[in-house]
N, C-alpha and C positions, 0 to 999 in steps of 0.2 A: 504494500500500500504506500502510495506517495506520502511523504512527510509534509507536503505542502497543501494537500486537499482541504477545502472548506466545504462542509455540507450544511446548508441552511434549512432548518425545518420550522416553518411557521404554521399557524392554524388556530383553531378555536379551543377554548377551555374544555378539558375532558375528552378530547379526541384521541389521546394517546401520545401526544408529542414527547413528553418527558420519558416515558418508558421506551418509546421507539428510539429516541435520540441516544439514550444511555445504552440500549442494546446494540445499536449500530456502531457506536463508538467502541464498545467493548469488543465486538466481533472483528472490527477492522484495526484495532490497536491505536485508536485515535483519542485525543483529549475530548472533553465534553464541557459545554457551558450552558447553564440554565439561566437565561436572562430574566425570565419571570421571577426567579428567586431573588434577583438583585432588586427588582422593583418592589417586591414584598419586603425586602430588607430595609429599603428606604422608608416604606410605609410604616413598618414596625417601629423604626427609629422616631418617625414623626409622632406617632401615637404615644410612644413612651416619653417623649419630651414635651408633650402637651401642645403640639402644633395642630391647629384645626385643619384636618385634611380636606375640608370643603372650601377652604380659603386659599385660592390658588396663589395669591401674593405671599401669604405666610409660608406656604410650602416652598415657593420659589426662593424666598429669602434664605432658607435653611438647606436647600438642595445639595449644596456642596459640603455640608458639615459631616455627615456620616462617612466613616471609612469602611467600605465594603470590600471584602476579600473573598473571591470565589475559588474553591478548589476544583480541579478539572479532571479528577480521576472518575471515570464513569461508574466504577464499582463502588465508590464511596465519595460522592460529591459533598463538599463541605461549603459552608458560608458563615463568615463571621462579620460582625458589625462592631467597630471600635474594639476589636480583639476578642469579642465575646461570641461564643457559638450561638448562632441564631437559627439553626436548621429546623428546630421544632417550633420555636416561637413564631416564625413567619408563616406557619401553616394554620394558625388559629382562625376561627370564624371572623373575629374582629378585624384581622388583617385582610382576609379575603373580601370582606365587605367594604374595605377602604382603599384597596389597591388601585381600582380603576380611576378615581379622581386624582390620586397622586400621580399615576402613570400618565395622565393627560397633561400635566404641567410641563411646558417646553423645557424649562431649566432642569428638571429632573431627567428628562430624556437626553438632553445635551450632556449632562454630567455622566450619565451611565453609558452613553454612546462612546465617549472617549475611553472609558474604562473597558468596554466590550471590545473595541478595536485594538486596544493594547493587548488584551488577553489573546485575541485571535492571532495577532502578530504575523508570523510566517506560515500560519496554517497548521494542518494536521489536527483538525478539530471538527466536531459536530456541534453546531450551535442551534438552540431552539428558542423560539419566542413568537413575537407577532409582527416584527418588521425587520427580520434578519436579511431576507433576500431582497427586500424593497429599499431598506435604508442603511442598515448596519454594514452589510457586506454584499452589495449588488453583484460583485464579480465572483460569487461562490460558484464552484464548478458544478455543484448539484444543489438545486433548490426544490423544496417540496412544500406543498400547501395541504395540510392534513385536516380533514373534517370527519364528522361522524353524525349519524342521526341523533337529534336532541335527546330522545329517550335513552338511547344507548350511552350517550355521554353522561347523562344524569345518573344512570345506574352505576356506571364506573366510578363517578365522583362520590356518590353516596356510599358505595362500598369502601372507598378509600377513607372516607370520613367516619367510618364505624357505624354505618347503617342509618345515616340521616334520612329524612323524608325525601323520597325521590322526586315527588312533584314540586316541592319547594326548591330542591336543588336544580331541577330543570329550569324553573323560572329565573333563578339566580344566574345560571349560565347564559340564558338568552338575554338577560339584562346586561351582563358583561359584554356579550357580543355586540349589542347595540351601542354601548358606550365606546368600546374599543374600535368599532368600525366607523363611528361617527365623529371621533375626535379630530381636531384640526391638525395636530402634529402627529406624524407617523401613524396613520390609522392602520387597522388590521385589513390587509388586502392580499390578494394572491399576486406575488411578484411576477414580473415579466420573465417568461422562460421557465416558470415553476411547473412541476408535475403535481397534478391534483390527485390526492390519494384519500379515498373514502374508506376509513378503517372499519366501518360498521360490520361487514360480513366476515372479517378476518380475525384470527387469533393474533396475539402479540408476536409470536414467533413468525407467523406468515407475513405480517407487516414488516418486521425487521428484515426478513429475507428479501422482500420486494425492494426495500430501500438499498440494501447491500448490492443487489443486482443492478440497480440504477447507477450506483457509484462506479461499479466495475464496468458497466456498459459505457459510461461517460469517459472511460479511459483514465479516470483519476487514480487508478491503481498502477498505471504504467510507470 
């Protein structure tokens, strides 16, 4: 596998981006970056420091304060904020409910964009998020846009969250889609040249195999 390849995986919440990206990176011996975790980390910091996440100006003023460090081992990805392990804290319902307004603030995206591009560096990485192929790394050798049926997405997310109400989870996911697709800065879109992959009918192993085949077909392993 080329040490320079960049695989960009964008898509909707609950469609299997993270599991797919980690699996592909592990299979191909590449690094892994979860940009969504970085936005969650900023959101967690804002909540912890009493910043009103619905006040864009207040969030913008503090956007550069948190020190976010992302580990890139697909088998054990880590994330710290100001030196503190935040891997569990950023997955709480409170953070989930607040991450979209924080992510919509241009200064937050600009701050993390610089960090993301630094981590990608010379490549050799699978990066997942919502604007990787369109904004963060448009020159990625392989771009994917991953989706799934809303009911399937809700079932997966509810299971991840320990059996939360599936109907409520589905409405929450659809609300996030509307916010992320409609924001002015780096909206959720399918990047030019991206492969659309609907994961609904497939197992995780089947999805990973499809993406690995796309990378190999693109000649990125040459």
